mmCIF file as gemmi writes it, N, C-alpha and C atoms, coordinates in Angstrom:
data_model
loop_
_atom_site.group_PDB
_atom_site.id
_atom_site.type_symbol
_atom_site.label_atom_id
_atom_site.label_alt_id
_atom_site.label_comp_id
_atom_site.label_asym_id
_atom_site.label_entity_id
_atom_site.label_seq_id
_atom_site.pdbx_PDB_ins_code
_atom_site.Cartn_x
_atom_site.Cartn_y
_atom_site.Cartn_z
_atom_site.occupancy
_atom_site.B_iso_or_equiv
_atom_site.pdbx_formal_charge
_atom_site.auth_seq_id
_atom_site.auth_asym_id
_atom_site.pdbx_PDB_model_num
ATOM 1 N N . MET Axp A 1 ? 109.501 119.511 79.831 1 0 ? 1 A 1
ATOM 2 C CA . MET Axp A 1 ? 109.308 119.988 81.187 1 0 ? 1 A 1
ATOM 3 C C . MET Axp A 1 ? 107.973 119.472 81.7 1 0 ? 1 A 1
ATOM 4 N N . ASP Axp A 2 ? 107.973 118.859 82.861 1 0 ? 2 A 1
ATOM 5 C CA . ASP Axp A 2 ? 106.767 118.312 83.468 1 0 ? 2 A 1
ATOM 6 C C . ASP Axp A 2 ? 106.015 119.428 84.179 1 0 ? 2 A 1
ATOM 7 N N . ARG Axp A 3 ? 104.787 119.64 83.8 1 0 ? 3 A 1
ATOM 8 C CA . ARG Axp A 3 ? 104.005 120.726 84.379 1 0 ? 3 A 1
ATOM 9 C C . ARG Axp A 3 ? 103.055 120.247 85.453 1 0 ? 3 A 1
ATOM 10 N N . GLY Axp A 4 ? 103.219 119.043 85.97 1 0 ? 4 A 1
ATOM 11 C CA . GLY Axp A 4 ? 102.356 118.529 87.017 1 0 ? 4 A 1
ATOM 12 C C . GLY Axp A 4 ? 101.149 117.835 86.429 1 0 ? 4 A 1
ATOM 13 N N . PRO Axp A 5 ? 100.177 117.53 87.274 1 0 ? 5 A 1
ATOM 14 C CA . PRO Axp A 5 ? 99.013 116.793 86.807 1 0 ? 5 A 1
ATOM 15 C C . PRO Axp A 5 ? 98.191 117.614 85.825 1 0 ? 5 A 1
ATOM 16 N N . ALA Axp A 6 ? 97.626 116.934 84.851 1 0 ? 6 A 1
ATOM 17 C CA . ALA Axp A 6 ? 96.8 117.593 83.847 1 0 ? 6 A 1
ATOM 18 C C . ALA Axp A 6 ? 95.35 117.173 84.029 1 0 ? 6 A 1
ATOM 19 N N . ALA Axp A 7 ? 94.489 118.129 84.32 1 0 ? 7 A 1
ATOM 20 C CA . ALA Axp A 7 ? 93.077 117.827 84.544 1 0 ? 7 A 1
ATOM 21 C C . ALA Axp A 7 ? 92.267 118.106 83.293 1 0 ? 7 A 1
ATOM 22 N N . GLN Axp A 8 ? 91.37 117.2 82.987 1 0 ? 8 A 1
ATOM 23 C CA . GLN Axp A 8 ? 90.336 117.423 82 1 0 ? 8 A 1
ATOM 24 C C . GLN Axp A 8 ? 89.043 117.24 82.767 1 0 ? 8 A 1
ATOM 25 N N . SER Axp A 9 ? 87.916 117.533 82.19 1 0 ? 9 A 1
ATOM 26 C CA . SER Axp A 9 ? 86.652 117.612 82.91 1 0 ? 9 A 1
ATOM 27 C C . SER Axp A 9 ? 86.444 116.522 83.949 1 0 ? 9 A 1
ATOM 28 N N . ASP Axp A 10 ? 86.614 115.262 83.594 1 0 ? 10 A 1
ATOM 29 C CA . ASP Axp A 10 ? 86.35 114.206 84.567 1 0 ? 10 A 1
ATOM 30 C C . ASP Axp A 10 ? 87.515 113.235 84.671 1 0 ? 10 A 1
ATOM 31 N N . SER Axp A 11 ? 88.71 113.712 84.338 1 0 ? 11 A 1
ATOM 32 C CA . SER Axp A 11 ? 89.884 112.862 84.469 1 0 ? 11 A 1
ATOM 33 C C . SER Axp A 11 ? 91.094 113.701 84.862 1 0 ? 11 A 1
ATOM 34 N N . LEU Axp A 12 ? 92.084 113.015 85.413 1 0 ? 12 A 1
ATOM 35 C CA . LEU Axp A 12 ? 93.317 113.675 85.818 1 0 ? 12 A 1
ATOM 36 C C . LEU Axp A 12 ? 94.468 112.736 85.516 1 0 ? 12 A 1
ATOM 37 N N . ALA Axp A 13 ? 95.399 113.209 84.706 1 0 ? 13 A 1
ATOM 38 C CA . ALA Axp A 13 ? 96.603 112.435 84.4 1 0 ? 13 A 1
ATOM 39 C C . ALA Axp A 13 ? 97.689 112.85 85.388 1 0 ? 13 A 1
ATOM 40 N N . LEU Axp A 14 ? 98.135 111.898 86.2 1 0 ? 14 A 1
ATOM 41 C CA . LEU Axp A 14 ? 99.191 112.184 87.156 1 0 ? 14 A 1
ATOM 42 C C . LEU Axp A 14 ? 100.512 112.338 86.415 1 0 ? 14 A 1
ATOM 43 N N . SER Axp A 15 ? 101.354 113.23 86.909 1 0 ? 15 A 1
ATOM 44 C CA . SER Axp A 15 ? 102.652 113.438 86.28 1 0 ? 15 A 1
ATOM 45 C C . SER Axp A 15 ? 103.592 112.28 86.63 1 0 ? 15 A 1
ATOM 46 N N . ALA Axp A 16 ? 104.725 112.228 85.995 1 0 ? 16 A 1
ATOM 47 C CA . ALA Axp A 16 ? 105.695 111.154 86.227 1 0 ? 16 A 1
ATOM 48 C C . ALA Axp A 16 ? 106.182 111.148 87.67 1 0 ? 16 A 1
ATOM 49 N N . ASP Axp A 17 ? 106.381 112.313 88.244 1 0 ? 17 A 1
ATOM 50 C CA . ASP Axp A 17 ? 106.816 112.437 89.631 1 0 ? 17 A 1
ATOM 51 C C . ASP Axp A 17 ? 105.714 113.067 90.464 1 0 ? 17 A 1
ATOM 52 N N . CYS Axp A 18 ? 105.176 112.3 91.382 1 0 ? 18 A 1
ATOM 53 C CA . CYS Axp A 18 ? 104.18 112.808 92.328 1 0 ? 18 A 1
ATOM 54 C C . CYS Axp A 18 ? 104.828 112.767 93.703 1 0 ? 18 A 1
ATOM 55 N N . THR Axp A 19 ? 105.407 113.895 94.076 1 0 ? 19 A 1
ATOM 56 C CA . THR Axp A 19 ? 106.133 113.984 95.338 1 0 ? 19 A 1
ATOM 57 C C . THR Axp A 19 ? 105.713 115.245 96.073 1 0 ? 19 A 1
ATOM 58 N N . LEU Axp A 20 ? 106.27 115.432 97.245 1 0 ? 20 A 1
ATOM 59 C CA . LEU Axp A 20 ? 105.961 116.604 98.05 1 0 ? 20 A 1
ATOM 60 C C . LEU Axp A 20 ? 106.176 117.891 97.256 1 0 ? 20 A 1
ATOM 61 N N . ALA Axp A 21 ? 107.172 117.9 96.391 1 0 ? 21 A 1
ATOM 62 C CA . ALA Axp A 21 ? 107.462 119.096 95.582 1 0 ? 21 A 1
ATOM 63 C C . ALA Axp A 21 ? 106.297 119.471 94.67 1 0 ? 21 A 1
ATOM 64 N N . GLU Axp A 22 ? 105.516 118.486 94.242 1 0 ? 22 A 1
ATOM 65 C CA . GLU Axp A 22 ? 104.373 118.725 93.353 1 0 ? 22 A 1
ATOM 66 C C . GLU Axp A 22 ? 103.036 118.705 94.099 1 0 ? 22 A 1
ATOM 67 N N . ALA Axp A 23 ? 103.071 118.62 95.412 1 0 ? 23 A 1
ATOM 68 C CA . ALA Axp A 23 ? 101.847 118.441 96.204 1 0 ? 23 A 1
ATOM 69 C C . ALA Axp A 23 ? 100.841 119.575 96.009 1 0 ? 23 A 1
ATOM 70 N N . ASP Axp A 24 ? 101.31 120.798 95.934 1 0 ? 24 A 1
ATOM 71 C CA . ASP Axp A 24 ? 100.38 121.923 95.772 1 0 ? 24 A 1
ATOM 72 C C . ASP Axp A 24 ? 99.613 121.838 94.459 1 0 ? 24 A 1
ATOM 73 N N . SER Axp A 25 ? 100.313 121.538 93.364 1 0 ? 25 A 1
ATOM 74 C CA . SER Axp A 25 ? 99.619 121.461 92.077 1 0 ? 25 A 1
ATOM 75 C C . SER Axp A 25 ? 98.693 120.242 92.032 1 0 ? 25 A 1
ATOM 76 N N . LEU Axp A 26 ? 99.103 119.132 92.659 1 0 ? 26 A 1
ATOM 77 C CA . LEU Axp A 26 ? 98.234 117.953 92.712 1 0 ? 26 A 1
ATOM 78 C C . LEU Axp A 26 ? 96.982 118.253 93.522 1 0 ? 26 A 1
ATOM 79 N N . LYS Axp A 27 ? 97.156 118.898 94.667 1 0 ? 27 A 1
ATOM 80 C CA . LYS Axp A 27 ? 96.008 119.251 95.515 1 0 ? 27 A 1
ATOM 81 C C . LYS Axp A 27 ? 95.041 120.165 94.764 1 0 ? 27 A 1
ATOM 82 N N . GLU Axp A 28 ? 95.576 121.139 94.052 1 0 ? 28 A 1
ATOM 83 C CA . GLU Axp A 28 ? 94.74 122.071 93.285 1 0 ? 28 A 1
ATOM 84 C C . GLU Axp A 28 ? 93.96 121.326 92.193 1 0 ? 28 A 1
ATOM 85 N N . ALA Axp A 29 ? 94.641 120.44 91.473 1 0 ? 29 A 1
ATOM 86 C CA . ALA Axp A 29 ? 93.974 119.674 90.414 1 0 ? 29 A 1
ATOM 87 C C . ALA Axp A 29 ? 92.888 118.763 90.983 1 0 ? 29 A 1
ATOM 88 N N . LEU Axp A 30 ? 93.177 118.105 92.098 1 0 ? 30 A 1
ATOM 89 C CA . LEU Axp A 30 ? 92.187 117.212 92.719 1 0 ? 30 A 1
ATOM 90 C C . LEU Axp A 30 ? 90.995 117.994 93.261 1 0 ? 30 A 1
ATOM 91 N N . SER Axp A 31 ? 91.252 119.143 93.863 1 0 ? 31 A 1
ATOM 92 C CA . SER Axp A 31 ? 90.147 119.924 94.43 1 0 ? 31 A 1
ATOM 93 C C . SER Axp A 31 ? 89.195 120.411 93.338 1 0 ? 31 A 1
ATOM 94 N N . GLY Axp A 32 ? 89.705 120.598 92.136 1 0 ? 32 A 1
ATOM 95 C CA . GLY Axp A 32 ? 88.849 120.988 91.021 1 0 ? 32 A 1
ATOM 96 C C . GLY Axp A 32 ? 87.926 119.876 90.552 1 0 ? 32 A 1
ATOM 97 N N . LEU Axp A 33 ? 88.2 118.652 90.992 1 0 ? 33 A 1
ATOM 98 C CA . LEU Axp A 33 ? 87.389 117.493 90.577 1 0 ? 33 A 1
ATOM 99 C C . LEU Axp A 33 ? 86.554 116.907 91.709 1 0 ? 33 A 1
ATOM 100 N N . ILE Axp A 34 ? 86.689 117.429 92.894 1 0 ? 34 A 1
ATOM 101 C CA . ILE Axp A 34 ? 86.042 116.813 94.059 1 0 ? 34 A 1
ATOM 102 C C . ILE Axp A 34 ? 84.523 116.746 93.924 1 0 ? 34 A 1
ATOM 103 N N . ASP Axp A 35 ? 83.9 117.745 93.324 1 0 ? 35 A 1
ATOM 104 C CA . ASP Axp A 35 ? 82.437 117.776 93.205 1 0 ? 35 A 1
ATOM 105 C C . ASP Axp A 35 ? 81.928 117.33 91.842 1 0 ? 35 A 1
ATOM 106 N N . GLU Axp A 36 ? 82.815 116.823 90.997 1 0 ? 36 A 1
ATOM 107 C CA . GLU Axp A 36 ? 82.41 116.327 89.672 1 0 ? 36 A 1
ATOM 108 C C . GLU Axp A 36 ? 81.38 115.217 89.85 1 0 ? 36 A 1
ATOM 109 N N . PRO Axp A 37 ? 80.186 115.364 89.273 1 0 ? 37 A 1
ATOM 110 C CA . PRO Axp A 37 ? 79.151 114.347 89.482 1 0 ? 37 A 1
ATOM 111 C C . PRO Axp A 37 ? 79.441 113.012 88.792 1 0 ? 37 A 1
ATOM 112 N N . ARG Axp A 38 ? 80.156 113.05 87.664 1 0 ? 38 A 1
ATOM 113 C CA . ARG Axp A 38 ? 80.497 111.794 86.977 1 0 ? 38 A 1
ATOM 114 C C . ARG Axp A 38 ? 81.698 111.155 87.657 1 0 ? 38 A 1
ATOM 115 N N . ALA Axp A 39 ? 81.916 109.875 87.366 1 0 ? 39 A 1
ATOM 116 C CA . ALA Axp A 39 ? 83.102 109.19 87.886 1 0 ? 39 A 1
ATOM 117 C C . ALA Axp A 39 ? 84.355 109.912 87.393 1 0 ? 39 A 1
ATOM 118 N N . VAL Axp A 40 ? 85.297 110.1 88.277 1 0 ? 40 A 1
ATOM 119 C CA . VAL Axp A 40 ? 86.567 110.72 87.934 1 0 ? 40 A 1
ATOM 120 C C . VAL Axp A 40 ? 87.593 109.611 87.717 1 0 ? 40 A 1
ATOM 121 N N . THR Axp A 41 ? 88.297 109.669 86.599 1 0 ? 41 A 1
ATOM 122 C CA . THR Axp A 41 ? 89.356 108.71 86.313 1 0 ? 41 A 1
ATOM 123 C C . THR Axp A 41 ? 90.7 109.348 86.606 1 0 ? 41 A 1
ATOM 124 N N . LEU Axp A 42 ? 91.473 108.687 87.455 1 0 ? 42 A 1
ATOM 125 C CA . LEU Axp A 42 ? 92.835 109.124 87.742 1 0 ? 42 A 1
ATOM 126 C C . LEU Axp A 42 ? 93.767 108.233 86.926 1 0 ? 42 A 1
ATOM 127 N N . ASP Axp A 43 ? 94.511 108.848 86.026 1 0 ? 43 A 1
ATOM 128 C CA . ASP Axp A 43 ? 95.38 108.12 85.115 1 0 ? 43 A 1
ATOM 129 C C . ASP Axp A 43 ? 96.814 108.155 85.642 1 0 ? 43 A 1
ATOM 130 N N . ALA Axp A 44 ? 97.276 106.999 86.103 1 0 ? 44 A 1
ATOM 131 C CA . ALA Axp A 44 ? 98.626 106.881 86.657 1 0 ? 44 A 1
ATOM 132 C C . ALA Axp A 44 ? 99.586 106.241 85.661 1 0 ? 44 A 1
ATOM 133 N N . SER Axp A 45 ? 99.231 106.2 84.399 1 0 ? 45 A 1
ATOM 134 C CA . SER Axp A 45 ? 100.042 105.54 83.376 1 0 ? 45 A 1
ATOM 135 C C . SER Axp A 45 ? 101.457 106.104 83.274 1 0 ? 45 A 1
ATOM 136 N N . ALA Axp A 46 ? 101.609 107.403 83.409 1 0 ? 46 A 1
ATOM 137 C CA . ALA Axp A 46 ? 102.924 108.04 83.282 1 0 ? 46 A 1
ATOM 138 C C . ALA Axp A 46 ? 103.702 108.055 84.591 1 0 ? 46 A 1
ATOM 139 N N . LEU Axp A 47 ? 103.055 107.711 85.682 1 0 ? 47 A 1
ATOM 140 C CA . LEU Axp A 47 ? 103.671 107.784 87.007 1 0 ? 47 A 1
ATOM 141 C C . LEU Axp A 47 ? 104.897 106.881 87.096 1 0 ? 47 A 1
ATOM 142 N N . GLN Axp A 48 ? 105.988 107.462 87.577 1 0 ? 48 A 1
ATOM 143 C CA . GLN Axp A 48 ? 107.22 106.7 87.778 1 0 ? 48 A 1
ATOM 144 C C . GLN Axp A 48 ? 107.647 106.706 89.236 1 0 ? 48 A 1
ATOM 145 N N . ARG Axp A 49 ? 107.306 107.79 89.949 1 0 ? 49 A 1
ATOM 146 C CA . ARG Axp A 49 ? 107.739 107.93 91.339 1 0 ? 49 A 1
ATOM 147 C C . ARG Axp A 49 ? 106.647 108.642 92.122 1 0 ? 49 A 1
ATOM 148 N N . ILE Axp A 50 ? 106.314 108.086 93.292 1 0 ? 50 A 1
ATOM 149 C CA . ILE Axp A 50 ? 105.299 108.693 94.153 1 0 ? 50 A 1
ATOM 150 C C . ILE Axp A 50 ? 105.757 108.559 95.596 1 0 ? 50 A 1
ATOM 151 N N . ASP Axp A 51 ? 105.506 109.584 96.389 1 0 ? 51 A 1
ATOM 152 C CA . ASP Axp A 51 ? 105.883 109.515 97.797 1 0 ? 51 A 1
ATOM 153 C C . ASP Axp A 51 ? 104.641 109.521 98.681 1 0 ? 51 A 1
ATOM 154 N N . THR Axp A 52 ? 104.872 109.433 99.968 1 0 ? 52 A 1
ATOM 155 C CA . THR Axp A 52 ? 103.783 109.329 100.932 1 0 ? 52 A 1
ATOM 156 C C . THR Axp A 52 ? 102.868 110.551 100.9 1 0 ? 52 A 1
ATOM 157 N N . ALA Axp A 53 ? 103.43 111.734 100.711 1 0 ? 53 A 1
ATOM 158 C CA . ALA Axp A 53 ? 102.611 112.95 100.675 1 0 ? 53 A 1
ATOM 159 C C . ALA Axp A 53 ? 101.592 112.889 99.543 1 0 ? 53 A 1
ATOM 160 N N . ALA Axp A 54 ? 102.023 112.48 98.373 1 0 ? 54 A 1
ATOM 161 C CA . ALA Axp A 54 ? 101.113 112.379 97.231 1 0 ? 54 A 1
ATOM 162 C C . ALA Axp A 54 ? 100.092 111.263 97.445 1 0 ? 54 A 1
ATOM 163 N N . LEU Axp A 55 ? 100.518 110.14 98.005 1 0 ? 55 A 1
ATOM 164 C CA . LEU Axp A 55 ? 99.581 109.054 98.305 1 0 ? 55 A 1
ATOM 165 C C . LEU Axp A 55 ? 98.514 109.514 99.291 1 0 ? 55 A 1
ATOM 166 N N . GLN Axp A 56 ? 98.91 110.306 100.284 1 0 ? 56 A 1
ATOM 167 C CA . GLN Axp A 56 ? 97.943 110.822 101.251 1 0 ? 56 A 1
ATOM 168 C C . GLN Axp A 56 ? 96.942 111.766 100.589 1 0 ? 56 A 1
ATOM 169 N N . LEU Axp A 57 ? 97.398 112.616 99.692 1 0 ? 57 A 1
ATOM 170 C CA . LEU Axp A 57 ? 96.48 113.5 98.96 1 0 ? 57 A 1
ATOM 171 C C . LEU Axp A 57 ? 95.491 112.693 98.125 1 0 ? 57 A 1
ATOM 172 N N . LEU Axp A 58 ? 95.996 111.686 97.431 1 0 ? 58 A 1
ATOM 173 C CA . LEU Axp A 58 ? 95.121 110.847 96.614 1 0 ? 58 A 1
ATOM 174 C C . LEU Axp A 58 ? 94.116 110.088 97.487 1 0 ? 58 A 1
ATOM 175 N N . ALA Axp A 59 ? 94.575 109.578 98.625 1 0 ? 59 A 1
ATOM 176 C CA . ALA Axp A 59 ? 93.681 108.848 99.531 1 0 ? 59 A 1
ATOM 177 C C . ALA Axp A 59 ? 92.595 109.764 100.082 1 0 ? 59 A 1
ATOM 178 N N . ALA Axp A 60 ? 92.941 110.992 100.434 1 0 ? 60 A 1
ATOM 179 C CA . ALA Axp A 60 ? 91.945 111.95 100.933 1 0 ? 60 A 1
ATOM 180 C C . ALA Axp A 60 ? 90.93 112.274 99.843 1 0 ? 60 A 1
ATOM 181 N N . PHE Axp A 61 ? 91.401 112.427 98.608 1 0 ? 61 A 1
ATOM 182 C CA . PHE Axp A 61 ? 90.503 112.697 97.486 1 0 ? 61 A 1
ATOM 183 C C . PHE Axp A 61 ? 89.526 111.544 97.287 1 0 ? 61 A 1
ATOM 184 N N . VAL Axp A 62 ? 90.044 110.321 97.261 1 0 ? 62 A 1
ATOM 185 C CA . VAL Axp A 62 ? 89.182 109.142 97.079 1 0 ? 62 A 1
ATOM 186 C C . VAL Axp A 62 ? 88.179 109.054 98.221 1 0 ? 62 A 1
ATOM 187 N N . ARG Axp A 63 ? 88.637 109.273 99.459 1 0 ? 63 A 1
ATOM 188 C CA . ARG Axp A 63 ? 87.748 109.246 100.627 1 0 ? 63 A 1
ATOM 189 C C . ARG Axp A 63 ? 86.636 110.282 100.501 1 0 ? 63 A 1
ATOM 190 N N . ASP Axp A 64 ? 87 111.506 100.171 1 0 ? 64 A 1
ATOM 191 C CA . ASP Axp A 64 ? 85.999 112.569 100.063 1 0 ? 64 A 1
ATOM 192 C C . ASP Axp A 64 ? 85.005 112.297 98.943 1 0 ? 64 A 1
ATOM 193 N N . ARG Axp A 65 ? 85.475 111.745 97.848 1 0 ? 65 A 1
ATOM 194 C CA . ARG Axp A 65 ? 84.562 111.378 96.762 1 0 ? 65 A 1
ATOM 195 C C . ARG Axp A 65 ? 83.612 110.279 97.219 1 0 ? 65 A 1
ATOM 196 N N . ARG Axp A 66 ? 84.126 109.282 97.926 1 0 ? 66 A 1
ATOM 197 C CA . ARG Axp A 66 ? 83.277 108.201 98.441 1 0 ? 66 A 1
ATOM 198 C C . ARG Axp A 66 ? 82.206 108.735 99.385 1 0 ? 66 A 1
ATOM 199 N N . ILE Axp A 67 ? 82.606 109.611 100.293 1 0 ? 67 A 1
ATOM 200 C CA . ILE Axp A 67 ? 81.661 110.204 101.245 1 0 ? 67 A 1
ATOM 201 C C . ILE Axp A 67 ? 80.54 110.915 100.503 1 0 ? 67 A 1
ATOM 202 N N . GLY Axp A 68 ? 80.871 111.56 99.401 1 0 ? 68 A 1
ATOM 203 C CA . GLY Axp A 68 ? 79.884 112.263 98.588 1 0 ? 68 A 1
ATOM 204 C C . GLY Axp A 68 ? 79.129 111.362 97.625 1 0 ? 68 A 1
ATOM 205 N N . GLY Axp A 69 ? 79.403 110.054 97.68 1 0 ? 69 A 1
ATOM 206 C CA . GLY Axp A 69 ? 78.718 109.114 96.8 1 0 ? 69 A 1
ATOM 207 C C . GLY Axp A 69 ? 79.183 109.201 95.354 1 0 ? 69 A 1
ATOM 208 N N . ARG Axp A 70 ? 80.422 109.661 95.156 1 0 ? 70 A 1
ATOM 209 C CA . ARG Axp A 70 ? 80.967 109.828 93.806 1 0 ? 70 A 1
ATOM 210 C C . ARG Axp A 70 ? 82.114 108.851 93.58 1 0 ? 70 A 1
ATOM 211 N N . ALA Axp A 71 ? 82.194 108.326 92.375 1 0 ? 71 A 1
ATOM 212 C CA . ALA Axp A 71 ? 83.163 107.275 92.063 1 0 ? 71 A 1
ATOM 213 C C . ALA Axp A 71 ? 84.503 107.829 91.59 1 0 ? 71 A 1
ATOM 214 N N . VAL Axp A 72 ? 85.54 107.034 91.851 1 0 ? 72 A 1
ATOM 215 C CA . VAL Axp A 72 ? 86.881 107.27 91.331 1 0 ? 72 A 1
ATOM 216 C C . VAL Axp A 72 ? 87.331 105.966 90.686 1 0 ? 72 A 1
ATOM 217 N N . THR Axp A 73 ? 87.824 106.051 89.466 1 0 ? 73 A 1
ATOM 218 C CA . THR Axp A 73 ? 88.393 104.883 88.791 1 0 ? 73 A 1
ATOM 219 C C . THR Axp A 73 ? 89.856 105.183 88.488 1 0 ? 73 A 1
ATOM 220 N N . TRP Axp A 74 ? 90.61 104.12 88.267 1 0 ? 74 A 1
ATOM 221 C CA . TRP Axp A 74 ? 92.038 104.248 88.007 1 0 ? 74 A 1
ATOM 222 C C . TRP Axp A 74 ? 92.394 103.69 86.644 1 0 ? 74 A 1
ATOM 223 N N . ARG Axp A 75 ? 93.384 104.295 86.022 1 0 ? 75 A 1
ATOM 224 C CA . ARG Axp A 75 ? 93.949 103.789 84.765 1 0 ? 75 A 1
ATOM 225 C C . ARG Axp A 75 ? 95.471 103.755 84.95 1 0 ? 75 A 1
ATOM 226 N N . GLY Axp A 76 ? 96.097 102.654 84.581 1 0 ? 76 A 1
ATOM 227 C CA . GLY Axp A 76 ? 97.551 102.556 84.629 1 0 ? 76 A 1
ATOM 228 C C . GLY Axp A 76 ? 98.148 102.494 86.016 1 0 ? 76 A 1
ATOM 229 N N . ALA Axp A 77 ? 97.353 102.096 87.003 1 0 ? 77 A 1
ATOM 230 C CA . ALA Axp A 77 ? 97.822 102.094 88.393 1 0 ? 77 A 1
ATOM 231 C C . ALA Axp A 77 ? 98.802 100.972 88.691 1 0 ? 77 A 1
ATOM 232 N N . GLU Axp A 78 ? 98.829 99.949 87.87 1 0 ? 78 A 1
ATOM 233 C CA . GLU Axp A 78 ? 99.631 98.763 88.182 1 0 ? 78 A 1
ATOM 234 C C . GLU Axp A 78 ? 101.142 99.003 88.085 1 0 ? 78 A 1
ATOM 235 N N . HIS Axp A 79 ? 101.57 100.029 87.403 1 0 ? 79 A 1
ATOM 236 C CA . HIS Axp A 79 ? 103.004 100.231 87.166 1 0 ? 79 A 1
ATOM 237 C C . HIS Axp A 79 ? 103.742 100.753 88.396 1 0 ? 79 A 1
ATOM 238 N N . ALA Axp A 80 ? 103.38 101.881 88.917 1 0 ? 80 A 1
ATOM 239 C CA . ALA Axp A 80 ? 104.087 102.47 90.062 1 0 ? 80 A 1
ATOM 240 C C . ALA Axp A 80 ? 103.173 102.69 91.263 1 0 ? 80 A 1
ATOM 241 N N . LEU Axp A 81 ? 101.915 103.005 90.999 1 0 ? 81 A 1
ATOM 242 C CA . LEU Axp A 81 ? 101.01 103.343 92.097 1 0 ? 81 A 1
ATOM 243 C C . LEU Axp A 81 ? 100.667 102.141 92.974 1 0 ? 81 A 1
ATOM 244 N N . GLU Axp A 82 ? 100.233 101.06 92.368 1 0 ? 82 A 1
ATOM 245 C CA . GLU Axp A 82 ? 99.837 99.885 93.154 1 0 ? 82 A 1
ATOM 246 C C . GLU Axp A 82 ? 100.968 99.355 94.03 1 0 ? 82 A 1
ATOM 247 N N . PRO Axp A 83 ? 102.185 99.194 93.52 1 0 ? 83 A 1
ATOM 248 C CA . PRO Axp A 83 ? 103.256 98.709 94.391 1 0 ? 83 A 1
ATOM 249 C C . PRO Axp A 83 ? 103.512 99.633 95.588 1 0 ? 83 A 1
ATOM 250 N N . ALA Axp A 84 ? 103.503 100.941 95.359 1 0 ? 84 A 1
ATOM 251 C CA . ALA Axp A 84 ? 103.726 101.893 96.454 1 0 ? 84 A 1
ATOM 252 C C . ALA Axp A 84 ? 102.583 101.839 97.457 1 0 ? 84 A 1
ATOM 253 N N . ALA Axp A 85 ? 101.353 101.787 96.96 1 0 ? 85 A 1
ATOM 254 C CA . ALA Axp A 85 ? 100.188 101.725 97.848 1 0 ? 85 A 1
ATOM 255 C C . ALA Axp A 85 ? 100.185 100.437 98.658 1 0 ? 85 A 1
ATOM 256 N N . ARG Axp A 86 ? 100.532 99.348 98.016 1 0 ? 86 A 1
ATOM 257 C CA . ARG Axp A 86 ? 100.582 98.056 98.704 1 0 ? 86 A 1
ATOM 258 C C . ARG Axp A 86 ? 101.65 98.075 99.802 1 0 ? 86 A 1
ATOM 259 N N . LEU Axp A 87 ? 102.802 98.636 99.508 1 0 ? 87 A 1
ATOM 260 C CA . LEU Axp A 87 ? 103.907 98.715 100.458 1 0 ? 87 A 1
ATOM 261 C C . LEU Axp A 87 ? 103.497 99.482 101.721 1 0 ? 87 A 1
ATOM 262 N N . LEU Axp A 88 ? 102.692 100.519 101.543 1 0 ? 88 A 1
ATOM 263 C CA . LEU Axp A 88 ? 102.269 101.35 102.67 1 0 ? 88 A 1
ATOM 264 C C . LEU Axp A 88 ? 100.9 100.954 103.221 1 0 ? 88 A 1
ATOM 265 N N . GLY Axp A 89 ? 100.31 99.889 102.702 1 0 ? 89 A 1
ATOM 266 C CA . GLY Axp A 89 ? 99.007 99.438 103.184 1 0 ? 89 A 1
ATOM 267 C C . GLY Axp A 89 ? 97.875 100.386 102.827 1 0 ? 89 A 1
ATOM 268 N N . MET Axp A 90 ? 97.966 101.055 101.686 1 0 ? 90 A 1
ATOM 269 C CA . MET Axp A 90 ? 96.98 102.06 101.292 1 0 ? 90 A 1
ATOM 270 C C . MET Axp A 90 ? 96.106 101.637 100.115 1 0 ? 90 A 1
ATOM 271 N N . SER Axp A 91 ? 96.202 100.401 99.686 1 0 ? 91 A 1
ATOM 272 C CA . SER Axp A 91 ? 95.437 99.959 98.509 1 0 ? 91 A 1
ATOM 273 C C . SER Axp A 91 ? 93.938 100.147 98.702 1 0 ? 91 A 1
ATOM 274 N N . ASP Axp A 92 ? 93.413 99.745 99.852 1 0 ? 92 A 1
ATOM 275 C CA . ASP Axp A 92 ? 91.978 99.9 100.105 1 0 ? 92 A 1
ATOM 276 C C . ASP Axp A 92 ? 91.582 101.375 100.175 1 0 ? 92 A 1
ATOM 277 N N . LEU Axp A 93 ? 92.389 102.191 100.834 1 0 ? 93 A 1
ATOM 278 C CA . LEU Axp A 93 ? 92.092 103.62 100.946 1 0 ? 93 A 1
ATOM 279 C C . LEU Axp A 93 ? 92.006 104.282 99.58 1 0 ? 93 A 1
ATOM 280 N N . LEU Axp A 94 ? 92.84 103.826 98.66 1 0 ? 94 A 1
ATOM 281 C CA . LEU Axp A 94 ? 92.863 104.396 97.312 1 0 ? 94 A 1
ATOM 282 C C . LEU Axp A 94 ? 91.85 103.748 96.371 1 0 ? 94 A 1
ATOM 283 N N . GLY Axp A 95 ? 91.191 102.724 96.848 1 0 ? 95 A 1
ATOM 284 C CA . GLY Axp A 95 ? 90.227 102.031 96 1 0 ? 95 A 1
ATOM 285 C C . GLY Axp A 95 ? 90.892 101.187 94.941 1 0 ? 95 A 1
ATOM 286 N N . LEU Axp A 96 ? 92.09 100.684 95.23 1 0 ? 96 A 1
ATOM 287 C CA . LEU Axp A 96 ? 92.833 99.892 94.261 1 0 ? 96 A 1
ATOM 288 C C . LEU Axp A 96 ? 92.611 98.399 94.421 1 0 ? 96 A 1
ATOM 289 N N . ALA Axp A 97 ? 92.152 97.978 95.551 1 0 ? 97 A 1
ATOM 290 C CA . ALA Axp A 97 ? 91.941 96.536 95.791 1 0 ? 97 A 1
ATOM 291 C C . ALA Axp A 97 ? 90.874 96.011 94.861 1 0 ? 97 A 1
ATOM 292 N N . GLY Axp A 98 ? 91.274 95.093 94.003 1 0 ? 98 A 1
ATOM 293 C CA . GLY Axp A 98 ? 90.309 94.483 93.081 1 0 ? 98 A 1
ATOM 294 C C . GLY Axp A 98 ? 89.866 95.391 91.947 1 0 ? 98 A 1
ATOM 295 N N . GLU Axp A 99 ? 90.609 96.454 91.7 1 0 ? 99 A 1
ATOM 296 C CA . GLU Axp A 99 ? 90.255 97.402 90.626 1 0 ? 99 A 1
ATOM 297 C C . GLU Axp A 99 ? 90.426 96.743 89.274 1 0 ? 99 A 1
ATOM 298 N N . PRO Axp A 100 ? 89.358 96.703 88.449 1 0 ? 100 A 1
ATOM 299 C CA . PRO Axp A 100 ? 89.499 96.143 87.104 1 0 ? 100 A 1
ATOM 300 C C . PRO Axp A 100 ? 90.354 97.026 86.229 1 0 ? 100 A 1
ATOM 301 N N . ARG Axp A 101 ? 91.036 96.421 85.252 1 0 ? 101 A 1
ATOM 302 C CA . ARG Axp A 101 ? 91.897 97.2 84.329 1 0 ? 101 A 1
ATOM 303 C C . ARG Axp A 101 ? 91.281 97.241 82.966 1 0 ? 101 A 1
C-alpha cells in the first residue's frame, strides 16, 4: 500500500503516483521542509505517474525555497518527472534544466 511521500529530515521520496488524490499529503510533506536550512533532495526515483496538480505543488515549493535562498536538488527525475515537466514547460520552474545526476 502506497502511503504517499516519505519525508526524512532533508529529503522527500515522492510516491509512485503523485496526483490530485495525493495532493494533500504531498503538500503537508513539502510544507514540513520549506524552512529546512540545508539543501532538500526530492527523490523522484519511484515516480511513475504525475499530474499537473502535483507539478504545481512541486513548482511552488521550489519557488518558495529559492525565494528563501534555500536549495532543492533532485534524484531520479529523469524517469517520469522530467518528461512531464518538459511537456508542460515547467522544467525551469522545477529547477530541472541542467540538473546534474
